[in-house]
N, C-alpha and C positions, 0 to 999 in steps of 0.2 A: 280251068281252075279259077276259082273266085279269089280275088285279092282280099287281103286283110287290112284293117285300118293302119297297122304299123308299116305296111308296104309304102305308105305315102309320106314317110319322113322319119328321121332319126329321133326327133324330140317330141315329147308329149306336152301339150300346152293346155292350160285352163283359161278360158275367156269368161270374165264376169260380164253378164249382159242384163239388161232390163227384163223383168218378168214377161213383158209383152213379146220378147224375142224367144225366151225359153222359160217355162214356168219354174224351173229349178233355179234360175238365175245364173246358170253356168252352161258352157259348151266345152267339151274336151275334144282336142284335135291333134293329130299327128302332123308335123310339118318340119321341114329343115330350116326354114327361115320365117321370121315374123317382122313385119314392117308396117309403116303407115304412109298414106299419101299426104300431100300438102293440104288436102281438105279434111284430114282426120279419119279417113277410111282405114280399117285394119285389114291387112292382107297377109295370109299365111300361105307359104309357097313350098313346093316340092322341087328339089334340085338333085340331079344325078346324071350319070353318064348317058342314060337313054331318055330321061324324063325331066322336063321342066314345065311347071304349071302352077296354077293357083288351086290350092286345096279348099280354101274358104276365104271369102271377103265379106266384111260387114261394113256398112256405110256409117259415116260419122253419126253419133247419137245412138247407135245400136250396139255399142260395146262400152264397158266401163274401164276394165283393166285386163291385162293378160300377164301370165307368168308361167314359167316352166313348172310342170306338175309332176308329182310322184305317180308312178304306175300303181303303187300299192294303195294309196288312199286319196290321191288327187291334191294333196297339200303342196304348197310351194316348196320346191327342192332347194332353193337358194334363199328362202325367207325364214329367218330365225323365229319371228313372232309377228303376227299381224293382228293388232287389237280389234280391228273392225271385222275380222273373219275368223271367229272362234268356233263356229259350228261347222261340222262336216256332214254332208248329205249321204 
């Protein structure tokens, strides 16, 4: 049985990235935890009874921001309004 993206974490995240990383400027990832290294690398992890691992890591300079995203439209679930991000893809 093939796994589904949501099998890799409880939470859905949007990562804003430079267009050189993703032409849309965004990457959407499921993960249980988001953190950064002392060098500014972004690390999204999966944690569970049977699995612990890195879902995605982006080196410093290859990500701009990260937020918990809505499964409906990708907008920030805890963001009331973000003047710099008014367009949805």
